[in-house]
C-alpha positions in Angstrom: 0.1 8.2 8.0 3.5 6.7 7.9 6.2 8.4 5.9 6.8 5.3 3.6 3.1 5.3 2.7 3.3 9.0 1.8 6.4 8.5 -0.3 4.7 5.5 -2.0 1.6 7.5 -2.9 3.7 10.4 -4.3 5.7 7.8 -6.3 2.5 6.5 -7.9 1.4 10.0 -8.9 4.8 10.6 -10.4 4.4 7.3 -12.4 1.0 8.4 -13.6 2.2 11.8 -14.6 5.3 10.5 -16.4 3.1 8.0 -18.2 1.9 10.7 -20.7 5.5 11.2 -21.9 6.0 7.5 -22.1 2.9 7.2 -24.3 4.2 9.8 -26.6 7.5 7.9 -27.0 5.5 4.8 -28.0 3.4 6.7 -30.5 6.6 7.5 -32.4 6.4 4.0 -34.0 3.0 2.5 -33.0 -0.5 3.7 -34.0 -2.6 5.1 -31.1 -5.3 2.4 -31.0 -2.7 -0.4 -31.5 -0.6 1.0 -28.6 -3.6 1.1 -26.3 -4.7 -2.4 -27.5 -1.3 -3.9 -26.7 -1.4 -2.2 -23.3 -4.7 -3.7 -22.3 -3.9 -7.1 -23.8 -1.0 -7.4 -21.4 -3.1 -6.0 -18.6 -5.5 -8.9 -19.1 -3.1 -11.7 -20.0 -1.8 -13.8 -18.4 -3.2 -12.4 -15.1 -6.8 -13.3 -16.1 -5.8 -17.0 -16.2 -5.0 -16.9 -12.4 -7.4 -14.3 -11.0 -11.0 -15.3 -10.5 -13.7 -13.2 -12.1 -14.9 -10.5 -9.7 -18.4 -11.0 -8.4 -20.1 -8.3 -10.6 -22.4 -8.6 -13.7 -20.7 -9.0 -17.1 -22.2 -5.7 -18.3 -20.1 -3.7 -15.8 -16.9 -5.5 -16.9 -17.7 -4.9 -20.6 -18.8 -1.3 -20.1 -15.8 -0.4 -18.0 -13.4 -2.0 -20.4 -14.7 -0.1 -23.3 -15.0 3.2 -21.5 -11.6 3.0 -19.8 -9.6 1.3 -22.6 -11.2 2.7 -25.7 -12.9 5.9 -24.6 -10.2 7.1 -22.3 -6.8 5.8 -23.4 -7.7 5.4 -27.0 -8.7 9.0 -27.2 -5.8 10.3 -25.1 -3.3 8.4 -27.4 -5.0 9.8 -30.4 -5.0 13.3 -28.9 -1.3 13.2 -28.2 -0.6 12.0 -31.7 -2.7 14.9 -33.0 -0.3 17.4 -31.6 -1.2 17.9 -27.9 1.9 17.8 -25.7 2.2 15.1 -23.1 2.2 17.7 -20.3 -0.9 19.5 -21.5 -2.7 16.2 -22.1 -2.1 15.2 -18.4 -3.5 18.5 -17.3 -6.6 18.5 -19.6 -7.5 15.0 -18.6 -8.1 16.2 -15.0 -11.4 17.6 -16.2 -12.8 14.1 -15.8 -13.2 15.0 -12.1 -15.8 17.7 -13.1 -17.5 15.5 -15.7 -17.8 12.8 -13.0 -19.4 15.3 -10.6 -22.0 16.3 -13.3 -22.7 12.6 -14.3 -22.9 11.7 -10.6 -25.6 14.4 -10.1 -27.6 13.0 -13.1 -27.2 9.2 -12.4 -27.1 9.1 -8.6 -29.0 12.3 -7.8 -26.0 13.7 -6.0 -25.9 17.4 -5.1 -23.5 19.7 -6.8 -22.1 22.1 -4.2 -21.1 25.7 -4.6 -17.5 24.7 -4.1 -17.7 22.3 -7.0 -19.3 25.0 -9.2 -16.6 27.4 -8.2 -13.9 24.8 -8.9 -15.3 24.2 -12.4 -15.3 27.9 -13.2 -11.7 28.2 -12.0 -10.6 25.2 -14.0 -12.4 26.5 -17.1 -10.3 29.6 -16.9 -7.3 27.4 -17.0 -8.7 25.7 -20.1 -9.0 29.1 -21.8 -5.4 29.7 -20.9 -4.5 26.5 -22.7 -6.4 27.5 -25.8 -4.3 30.7 -25.9 -1.0 28.8 -26.1 0.6 29.2 -29.5 4.0 27.5 -29.2 2.9 24.4 -31.1 2.2 22.2 -28.1 -1.6 22.6 -28.3 -3.9 21.7 -31.2 -7.7 22.0 -31.1 -8.1 18.5 -32.4 -5.8 17.1 -29.7 -7.5 19.2 -27.0 -11.0 18.0 -28.1 -9.9 14.3 -28.2 -8.4 14.4 -24.7 -11.5 16.2 -23.3 -13.5 13.4 -24.9 -11.2 10.9 -23.1 -11.9 12.8 -19.8 -15.6 12.4 -20.4 -15.1 8.7 -21.1 -13.1 8.4 -17.8 -16.1 9.9 -16.0 -18.4 7.3 -17.6 -15.9 4.6 -16.4 -16.0 6.1 -12.9 -19.8 5.9 -12.8 -19.8 2.3 -14.1 -17.2 1.4 -11.4 -19.4 3.0 -8.7 -22.5 1.2 -9.9 -20.6 -2.1 -10.0 -19.8 -1.6 -6.2 -16.9 -4.1 -6.4 -14.4 -4.6 -3.6 -12.2 -6.7 -5.9 -10.5 -3.8 -7.5 -7.5 -5.6 -9.1 -9.6 -8.4 -10.4 -12.1 -5.9 -11.9 -9.3 -4.0 -13.6 -7.8 -7.2 -15.1 -11.1 -8.7 -16.3 -12.4 -5.5 -17.7 -9.1 -5.0 -19.6 -9.9 -8.1 -21.6 -12.8 -6.2 -23.4 -10.6 -3.3 -24.6 -8.1 -4.8 -27.1 -10.4 -6.2 -29.7 -12.4 -3.0 -30.0 -9.1 -1.0 -30.2 -7.6 -3.2 -32.8 -10.8 -3.2 -34.9 -10.9 0.6 -34.7 -7.4 0.9 -36.0 -8.2 -1.4 -38.9 -11.3 0.6 -39.7 -9.3 3.9 -39.7 -6.0 2.8 -41.2 -6.5 -0.6 -42.7 -3.5 -2.9 -42.4 -1.0 0.0 -42.5 -0.6 0.2 -38.7 -0.1 -3.5 -38.3 2.5 -3.6 -41.1 4.3 -0.7 -39.4 4.1 -2.6 -36.1 6.0 -5.5 -37.6 8.7 -3.3 -39.3 9.1 -0.3 -37.0 8.6 -1.6 -33.5 11.6 -0.5 -31.6 12.9 -0.7 -28.0 11.3 2.6 -27.1 7.9 1.4 -28.1 8.4 -1.9 -26.2 9.5 -0.1 -23.1 6.6 2.3 -23.5 4.1 -0.6 -23.6 5.7 -2.4 -20.7 5.7 0.8 -18.6 2.0 1.5 -19.3 1.1 -2.1 -18.3 3.0 -2.9 -15.2 4.2 0.2 -13.3 1.4 2.5 -14.4 -1.7 0.3 -14.6 -1.4 -2.9 -12.7 1.1 -1.8 -10.0 -0.1 1.8 -9.8 -3.8 1.1 -9.4 -3.2 -1.8 -7.0 -1.0 0.2 -4.7 -3.2 3.3 -4.8 -6.3 1.4 -3.9 -4.4 -0.5 -1.2 -3.3 2.9 0.3 -6.8 4.2 0.1 -7.9 1.3 2.3 -5.0 1.5 4.7 -4.7 5.2 5.1 -7.2 8.1 5.6 -8.8 8.9 2.3 -8.6 12.6 3.1 -4.8 12.2 3.2 -4.3 10.0 0.1 -6.9 11.4 -2.4 -5.6 15.0 -2.6 -2.2 13.7 -3.7 -3.8 12.9 -7.1 -3.5 16.6 -7.7 0.2 16.1 -8.3 -0.4 14.0 -11.4 -0.7 16.9 -13.9 2.3 18.6 -12.2 4.4 15.5 -12.7 3.0 15.2 -16.2 4.2 18.7 -17.1 7.6 18.2 -15.5 8.0 14.9 -17.3 7.2 16.5 -20.7 9.7 19.3 -20.0 12.4 16.7 -19.1 11.8 14.2 -21.8 10.8 16.4 -24.7 12.2 19.7 -23.6 8.7 21.3 -23.7 8.8 25.0 -23.2 7.2 26.0 -19.9 5.6 29.3 -20.9 3.7 31.7 -18.6 0.4 30.6 -20.1 1.1 27.0 -19.2 2.1 27.8 -15.6 -1.2 29.8 -15.3 -3.1 26.9 -16.7 -1.5 24.4 -14.3 -2.2 26.7 -11.3 -5.8 27.4 -12.3 -6.8 23.8 -13.1 -5.1 22.3 -10.1 -6.6 25.0 -7.9 -10.0 24.4 -9.5 -9.7 20.7 -8.7 -8.7 21.5 -5.1 -11.6 23.9 -4.6 -14.1 21.6 -6.3 -13.1 18.4 -4.6 -11.8 19.5 -1.3 -13.1 23.1 -0.8 -15.7 22.3 1.8 -13.2 20.2 3.8 -10.6 23.0 3.7 -13.1 25.7 4.8 -14.5 23.5 7.6 -10.9 22.8 8.8 -10.2 26.5 9.0 -13.2 27.2 11.2 
């Protein structure tokens, strides 16, 4: 693997980690569902006018758009607004990996290994460490919402696998078109016109930059580059780097919002990242040591 590819992959994980703090900046003046709706509107337009529809059934595009846009990022935005810090949100969201393993076992009859079970147990200990945090950066409502977002992400992963598309970028763009309407409707159902009136009167430069960052560096550029690297370089080299996302997420929250990095948070990061490493790569690590 070339050095520039490694640096590029690490840069993408840094962008994805920092994105949680960027979302929090946007939420200062934009409602959670509206913020996500604007994000996916720009992910779809104008790109959808120039990129042919991927060769997959419509149900996969609709299902992925709703699970990824509404279920994942709608809930994450709502969770952060409900009091969960950006750093903790980036960490808790990694439980999607374990939810995906369980769903994969149910849907595709995949075997759950002892390493994956061990990883889940280690990560759950990290989650218990998060529950014990009392510095104001954790709320039970926010925690539950982000865990719900993690579950939605696992559903999106299953839909993506069943779609079996090789046109990853086109799939992302076209599926994004089905997120905004549902997100905008949800905000109206919950808040009426208040959020839209606030958007017209309180939208500031921080919110605009937040939306643009989520659309272009984080979503369109980030996923395109990551999937390109996965094709170009050994998967065993690129995939483990995703473990850096919650680390960058926590660092970003500390830098942007001066979040206190307590001992409980450090323990939670170590346990959850270690659990992910054991669950996803434990067998490979053990086989490599033999």
